[in-house]
C-alpha positions as a printed Julia matrix, in Angstrom:
476×3 Matrix{Float64}:
 76.4    -7.6   -46.8
 73.16   -8.88  -48.36
 70.01   -6.89  -49.11
 68.23   -8.51  -46.19
 71.05   -7.6   -43.8
 70.98   -3.97  -44.95
 67.18   -3.85  -44.64
 67.41   -5.33  -41.16
 69.85   -2.62  -40.11
 67.64    0.11  -41.58
 64.54   -1.33  -39.93
 66.24   -1.53  -36.55
 66.82    2.22  -36.74
 63.11    2.67  -36.11
 63.88    1.82  -32.48
 65.74    5.13  -32.32
 62.53    7.01  -33.08
 60.21    5.36  -30.58
 60.83    8.08  -28.03
 59.69   10.62  -30.62
 56.36    8.78  -30.9
 56.87    8.0   -34.6
 54.87    5.12  -36.1
 56.35    2.44  -38.34
 54.77    3.94  -41.45
 55.97    7.45  -40.56
 59.42    5.97  -40.03
 59.56    4.56  -43.57
 58.5     7.96  -44.91
 61.19    9.7   -42.82
 63.69    7.13  -44.02
 62.71    7.79  -47.64
 63.53   11.51  -47.29
 67.02   10.7   -46.02
 67.66    7.65  -48.21
 66.87    9.65  -51.35
 69.71   12.06  -50.58
 72.14    9.23  -49.8
 71.19    7.18  -52.85
 71.51   10.24  -55.09
 75.0    10.66  -53.62
 75.86    7.0   -54.24
 74.51    6.88  -57.81
 75.94   10.2   -58.99
 72.63   11.9   -59.79
 72.92   14.71  -57.27
 72.74   17.24  -60.08
 68.94   17.22  -59.54
 69.54   18.63  -56.05
 71.05   22.08  -55.29
 74.59   21.68  -53.96
 73.8    23.24  -50.55
 71.11   20.58  -49.89
 73.04   17.45  -50.88
 74.08   14.55  -48.65
 77.47   15.92  -47.6
 75.85   19.13  -46.34
 73.4    17.13  -44.24
 76.14   14.86  -42.95
 78.29   17.81  -41.88
 75.81   19.18  -39.34
 74.73   18.13  -35.86
 72.49   19.1   -32.93
 70.0    21.95  -33.22
 71.75   23.2   -36.36
 71.08   19.83  -38.04
 67.42   19.84  -37.07
 66.88   23.38  -38.41
 68.78   22.62  -41.61
 66.85   19.38  -42.2
 63.5    21.17  -41.94
 64.78   23.87  -44.3
 66.0    21.18  -46.73
 62.62   19.39  -46.81
 60.79   22.64  -47.48
 63.14   23.76  -50.25
 63.2    20.42  -52.11
 59.41   20.19  -52.01
 58.75   23.75  -53.14
 61.68   24.96  -55.27
 62.92   21.87  -57.11
 61.41   20.22  -60.19
 60.73   16.72  -61.47
 60.91   13.64  -59.26
 62.73   15.54  -56.49
 59.83   17.96  -56.1
 57.26   15.13  -56.3
 58.96   13.09  -53.6
 59.42   16.0   -51.2
 56.18   17.84  -51.91
 54.46   18.56  -48.59
 57.28   16.84  -46.71
 57.81   17.55  -43.02
 59.58   15.73  -40.22
 58.12   14.22  -37.07
 61.58   13.83  -35.51
 61.85   16.18  -32.55
 65.1    15.01  -30.94
 68.21   16.18  -32.91
 70.29   13.26  -31.59
 67.82   10.79  -33.11
 68.03   12.5   -36.5
 71.82   12.53  -36.32
 71.87    8.83  -35.36
 69.8     7.87  -38.4
 71.93    9.95  -40.8
 75.27    8.61  -39.52
 73.95    5.03  -39.43
 72.76    5.25  -43.03
 76.08    6.75  -44.09
 77.92    3.85  -42.43
 76.09    1.08  -44.3
 77.84   -1.08  -46.88
 76.67    0.88  -49.92
 78.96   -0.98  -52.31
 77.04   -4.17  -51.54
 73.75   -2.27  -51.72
 74.57   -1.08  -55.24
 75.64   -4.59  -56.27
 72.42   -6.1   -54.91
 70.35   -3.28  -56.45
 69.14   -0.19  -54.62
 65.63   -0.73  -55.95
 65.56   -4.28  -54.57
 66.77   -3.0   -51.22
 64.05   -0.35  -51.04
 61.32   -2.8   -52.05
 62.51   -5.22  -49.37
 62.19   -2.38  -46.86
 58.61   -1.7   -48.01
 57.81   -5.41  -47.71
 59.26   -5.43  -44.2
 56.99   -2.51  -43.34
 53.96   -4.28  -44.8
 54.71   -7.37  -42.72
 54.62   -5.35  -39.51
 50.93   -5.24  -38.56
 51.38   -2.17  -36.4
 52.41   -0.18  -39.46
 49.05   -0.66  -41.16
 50.94   -0.86  -44.47
 49.81   -4.37  -45.37
 46.54   -2.99  -46.67
 48.26   -1.75  -49.83
 51.08   -4.28  -50.19
 50.22   -7.29  -52.36
 52.32  -10.41  -51.61
 55.29  -10.52  -53.96
 54.62  -14.12  -55.01
 51.1   -13.18  -56.19
 52.37  -10.11  -58.06
 54.92  -12.29  -59.85
 52.35  -14.95  -60.81
 49.94  -12.37  -62.24
 52.76  -10.65  -64.13
 54.13  -13.88  -65.61
 50.7   -14.9   -66.89
 49.98  -11.48  -68.39
 53.4   -11.33  -70.12
 53.94   -7.55  -70.54
 55.74   -6.78  -73.81
 58.05   -3.98  -74.98
 56.05   -1.09  -76.4
 52.94   -1.81  -74.34
 51.36    0.77  -72.04
 50.93   -0.72  -68.57
 49.02    0.83  -65.68
 48.01    0.28  -62.07
 45.1     2.6   -61.13
 45.6     1.91  -57.4
 49.35    1.47  -57.42
 50.28    1.61  -53.73
 54.07    1.47  -53.63
 54.18    0.58  -57.39
 54.93   -3.14  -56.94
 52.95   -4.38  -59.95
 54.6    -1.95  -62.35
 58.07   -2.74  -60.95
 57.36   -6.43  -61.65
 56.06   -5.66  -65.17
 59.16   -3.59  -65.91
 61.42   -6.38  -64.63
 59.57   -8.97  -66.74
 60.14   -6.92  -69.9
 63.83   -6.52  -69.05
 64.27  -10.22  -68.3
 62.54  -11.39  -71.48
 63.97   -8.94  -74.0
 67.5    -9.21  -75.37
 69.43   -5.94  -75.57
 66.28   -3.82  -75.45
 68.2    -0.72  -74.43
 70.84   -1.08  -77.16
 68.78   -2.04  -80.19
 66.13    0.68  -80.25
 66.72    4.05  -78.61
 63.11    5.19  -79.12
 61.73    2.02  -77.56
 64.14    2.32  -74.63
 62.96    5.9   -74.08
 59.34    4.76  -74.2
 59.98    1.97  -71.68
 61.66    4.36  -69.28
 59.22    7.29  -69.52
 55.82    6.03  -70.7
 55.39    2.27  -70.44
 54.7     1.97  -66.7
 52.33    4.35  -64.97
 50.03    4.48  -61.98
 47.75    6.46  -59.7
 47.76    6.6   -55.9
 45.38    8.42  -53.58
 47.39    8.51  -50.33
 50.12   11.17  -50.32
 52.72    9.31  -48.25
 52.18    6.08  -50.2
 52.48    8.06  -53.45
 55.84    9.34  -52.19
 57.04    5.77  -51.6
 55.87    4.77  -55.09
 57.86    7.61  -56.66
 60.99    6.58  -54.78
 60.49    2.93  -55.74
 60.05    3.8   -59.42
 63.08    6.09  -59.44
 65.34    3.42  -57.92
 64.22    0.98  -60.63
 64.93    3.45  -63.44
 61.25    4.13  -64.23
 60.18    7.69  -65.01
 56.56    7.08  -66.02
 53.85    9.28  -64.51
 52.52    8.29  -61.11
 49.51   10.5   -60.56
 48.55   11.64  -57.07
 44.77   11.48  -57.06
 41.6     9.41  -56.95
 41.01    7.11  -59.92
 37.32    7.04  -59.0
 37.04   10.83  -59.37
 36.76   12.53  -62.75
 40.56   12.84  -62.79
 40.6     9.08  -63.41
 38.97    9.53  -66.82
 42.42   10.41  -68.19
 43.68    6.91  -67.35
 42.81    5.03  -70.54
 44.01    3.26  -73.7
 46.21    0.73  -71.88
 47.48   -2.58  -73.19
 47.76   -4.08  -69.72
 46.39   -3.35  -66.25
 47.71   -5.11  -63.16
 46.24   -4.04  -59.84
 44.88   -4.8   -56.38
 42.37   -1.98  -55.68
 41.57   -0.98  -52.08
 38.68   -2.77  -50.38
 35.66   -1.07  -48.83
 32.96    1.46  -49.67
 32.89    5.22  -50.06
 32.51    7.05  -46.76
 28.88    7.51  -45.8
 27.81    5.21  -48.63
 28.37    7.92  -51.24
 28.45    6.96  -54.89
 31.55    7.54  -56.97
 32.14   11.03  -58.31
 33.02    9.69  -61.78
 30.36   10.93  -64.17
 31.21    8.48  -66.97
 30.3     5.22  -65.18
 27.2     3.49  -66.46
 26.64    1.86  -63.08
 27.76    4.25  -60.3
 27.85    2.6   -56.87
 29.33    3.17  -53.41
 31.26   -0.13  -53.73
 34.86    0.83  -54.54
 35.8    -2.52  -56.02
 32.89   -2.54  -58.45
 33.8     0.98  -59.53
 37.45    0.04  -59.98
 36.37   -2.96  -62.05
 34.3    -0.67  -64.31
 37.23    1.71  -64.63
 39.68   -1.07  -65.49
 37.81   -2.72  -68.34
 36.91    0.72  -69.72
 40.58    1.78  -69.58
 41.76   -1.02  -71.9
 42.29   -0.61  -75.64
 39.61   -2.17  -77.84
 42.05   -4.07  -80.05
 41.25   -7.58  -78.83
 44.64   -7.88  -77.12
 44.48   -5.5   -74.16
 44.18   -7.45  -70.93
 44.01   -7.2   -67.17
 44.63   -9.22  -64.02
 42.84   -7.76  -60.99
 42.63   -8.8   -57.33
 39.06   -8.38  -56.07
 37.14   -9.54  -52.97
 34.36  -12.12  -53.09
 31.55   -9.53  -52.92
 32.34   -8.47  -56.5
 31.4   -11.98  -57.63
 27.96  -12.1   -55.99
 26.78   -8.52  -55.23
 23.3    -7.92  -56.62
 21.84   -4.76  -58.16
 24.64   -2.79  -59.81
 27.01   -5.67  -59.04
 25.06   -8.01  -61.31
 24.83   -5.37  -64.04
 28.59   -4.72  -63.9
 29.4    -8.45  -64.13
 27.15   -8.77  -67.16
 28.73   -5.69  -68.74
 32.21   -7.08  -68.06
 31.39  -10.4   -69.73
 29.91   -8.63  -72.73
 32.76   -6.19  -73.29
 35.55   -8.58  -72.27
 36.47  -12.23  -72.41
 36.45  -13.06  -68.7
 38.32  -16.3   -69.23
 39.76  -17.16  -65.8
 39.01  -16.63  -62.11
 41.49  -17.72  -59.46
 39.93  -18.23  -56.0
 42.73  -17.2   -53.63
 43.36  -18.77  -50.22
 42.58  -16.84  -47.04
 45.18  -15.27  -44.76
 47.42  -13.78  -47.45
 46.43  -10.14  -46.99
 46.71   -7.75  -44.08
 42.96   -7.95  -43.51
 42.82  -11.64  -42.6
 39.07  -12.05  -43.01
 38.96  -10.76  -46.58
 38.48  -13.46  -49.21
 39.84  -12.55  -52.61
 40.12  -13.65  -56.23
 42.1   -12.74  -59.31
 40.02  -11.97  -62.4
 41.81  -12.39  -65.73
 40.12  -10.85  -68.77
 40.83   -9.53  -72.28
 39.0    -6.54  -73.78
 37.16   -7.41  -76.96
 37.12   -5.45  -80.2
 33.36   -5.03  -79.79
 31.12   -4.43  -76.77
 29.09   -7.63  -77.01
 29.45  -11.39  -76.8
 33.1   -11.69  -75.75
 32.86  -14.22  -72.9
 32.06  -17.8   -73.95
 33.39  -19.78  -70.98
 34.9   -18.94  -67.61
 37.51  -21.25  -66.12
 37.81  -21.33  -62.32
 40.73  -22.53  -60.24
 39.97  -23.1   -56.55
 43.13  -22.44  -54.54
 41.04  -21.84  -51.4
 39.2   -25.05  -50.55
 41.11  -27.72  -48.67
 44.12  -25.42  -48.27
 46.11  -24.61  -45.12
 45.92  -21.23  -43.42
 48.62  -18.88  -44.67
 50.5   -16.26  -42.7
 53.96  -15.45  -41.37
 54.63  -19.0   -40.2
 53.27  -20.56  -43.4
 53.84  -18.08  -46.25
 52.4   -18.4   -49.71
 55.07  -19.63  -52.16
 55.54  -20.03  -55.9
 54.96  -23.77  -55.54
 51.39  -23.2   -54.36
 50.58  -21.67  -57.77
 52.39  -24.3   -59.87
 49.33  -26.34  -60.89
 47.26  -23.2   -61.55
 49.94  -21.79  -63.85
 50.11  -25.1   -65.71
 46.34  -25.08  -66.2
 46.28  -21.42  -67.23
 49.15  -21.8   -69.69
 47.71  -24.9   -71.33
 46.53  -22.52  -74.04
 43.32  -23.06  -75.98
 40.21  -24.54  -74.48
 40.76  -28.02  -75.89
 44.05  -28.28  -74.04
 42.49  -26.85  -70.9
 39.75  -29.48  -71.02
 42.31  -32.29  -70.82
 43.34  -30.99  -67.4
 39.8   -31.4   -66.07
 38.24  -34.85  -65.82
 34.6   -35.68  -65.13
 36.0   -38.55  -63.08
 37.65  -36.05  -60.75
 34.73  -33.78  -59.72
 36.62  -32.49  -56.71
 39.5   -31.17  -58.81
 40.5   -27.51  -58.53
 40.13  -26.6   -62.25
 36.67  -26.33  -63.78
 34.86  -24.59  -66.65
 31.43  -22.93  -66.64
 29.82  -21.74  -69.84
 28.41  -18.26  -70.32
 24.88  -19.7   -70.42
 25.43  -21.6   -67.17
 26.57  -18.43  -65.45
 23.68  -16.37  -66.85
 21.27  -18.97  -65.46
 22.68  -18.61  -61.93
 20.91  -16.45  -59.35
 22.03  -12.82  -59.84
 24.57  -14.02  -62.43
 26.8   -15.0   -59.49
 30.41  -15.9   -60.2
 30.89  -16.98  -56.6
 31.22  -20.66  -57.5
 32.65  -23.41  -55.32
 32.25  -27.09  -56.15
 34.81  -28.83  -53.96
 33.07  -30.8   -51.19
 33.66  -31.01  -47.46
 32.24  -33.27  -44.76
 29.57  -31.82  -42.48
 27.66  -33.96  -39.94
 28.21  -37.09  -42.05
 26.77  -35.51  -45.2
 28.46  -34.16  -48.32
 27.78  -30.43  -48.4
 29.3   -28.14  -51.01
 31.07  -25.01  -49.89
 28.74  -23.08  -52.17
 25.75  -24.29  -50.14
 27.44  -23.43  -46.85
 28.41  -19.99  -48.16
 24.84  -19.33  -49.23
 23.66  -20.09  -45.69
 26.34  -17.84  -44.19
 25.53  -14.99  -46.61
 21.85  -15.18  -45.75
 22.65  -14.82  -42.05
 25.21  -12.09  -42.76
 22.69  -10.09  -44.77
 20.22  -10.27  -41.88
 22.9    -9.07  -39.46
 23.98   -6.28  -41.83
 20.37   -5.15  -42.17
 19.97   -5.04  -38.4
 23.21   -3.07  -38.02
 22.07   -0.56  -40.66
 18.79   -0.01  -38.83
 20.68    0.46  -35.56
 22.97    3.03  -37.17
 19.96    5.0   -38.4
 18.49    4.99  -34.91
 21.79    6.18  -33.46
 21.99    8.97  -36.04
 18.51   10.07  -35.01
 19.48   10.13  -31.35
 22.64   12.18  -32.1
 20.64   14.71  -34.1
């Protein structure tokens, strides 16, 4: 039985819980509670769990007795255990009201082909389940699940190395750090045998993260455990003062949440030079501040278009980024690849300088958005779509990169803009599009069309803001 077949069977069990009114996302959380016990049983690590609350004890009960015991088990593991067990079950409770449904799930999980699951990799199976959940729009999970193909591209280009400290300050289900860990394993011969200290570091310190949402944090812990990663995954808000402890990293890979603080509040971090209500701009500040200043520390970050053109603090933060870091590459991503279909995104690649000034000389852009098909379930994004971009990125030094861009091919996807050219742009905008499209018989650049759309959008946003103020006055 393949991983996909096992995942399909697990996912189909959610049909059992519909009568209990349990959502898809709640189902995955419920499944995690039960899968942890079964996987601990299968992998021989049940010593972390008191004998009376192990899998066989759960399997041996039924009916009302099972329901009562399961609730007792969740409470005990979340309050009286230690380590990962306590973290995963902390605050755990069940939404399953019908004992027969609970029993059905437990017996079905016990009856799966666990030999095949172990052969395929329990971590791979669990990640496939999370991806399945993210693909189901009703679950609402897609908002924190970055497409696997994009995670892999970013990880390959950043090349995490043994001994480096890697972090995701908005880690979701820990996908980026799982990929970074796998990259190190795949590109290092006998890492675990040659250096015991390094192996210990890789397992316990190399890959860390922070997640705000409790249930998502629980899934991240489970995912990390099944991949043999014991690094700290903090439950908290990176944009609060607790996030100040997240620093001195060699590599950051992340896709921060989109949106603004509720009520337009500014971040509660007291160490930001440019505090703003825009979450992405605050995450960007956090990320480049969290990197080591050794000239090698680097980051690849998924950010929406507004980060590239926002004025006020947005412009100041972009300038600060280009001073402190070498912002060498921006990948304009196609639309339709995230849960929020209307959100347009980019990947910013930058390296922290040894000093705080003059680090960006040129910024290379790759436009994977213009003249591209719409992506979604029926037309998924694949590795092949990134092939040319990876070739351009990996060309190495700027001289080699220049050979891939010809003045005779002005509509090509790969183009360089100097620091001075960017500084001369209105509001130091990095929202650059040069590929042309036909409009009413005239050549009009996408940048010109976007400028027109933004102007209209700003007028609409202003009108909406005024309306909201009026409504607030009426409510008061």
